[in-house]
Phi, psi and omega in degrees: 000129180252140177258128180264129178288140182258131177278160176303321179297318177300315179300312183297323178298329180286337183253013175302134182093358181250157179295140178222161171236126177247121179258120179281161178302334180284348181100352179284137177257139171241126181242134180179198181255125180294120182264313180192170177210162178241185183293344178264008182067020168288141184229154172247134181236135178258159179052047190277137174238137180256127180242129176240124183053038178079359181251136178295125181250320182212158172235135180234148174293302180230149177221145176246122183242129180288138185297332183274004183257355187204177176232154180266142167233146182241000000 
């Protein structure tokens, strides 16, 4: 039996349509539903909420987050 290593992109493609939390390098969290991603790990999130220091600051319908600005938490 062979185990195939999964890339981060493969993982993210599997969770499209599910709730995610993206933490930016600045410390701001974006919570919403993962809509899609591209080869550069840029992502689109729907029903997005922005949290600063744990407090809700804004709500967005859709948000586009650059892949080099954050990390995923699930």
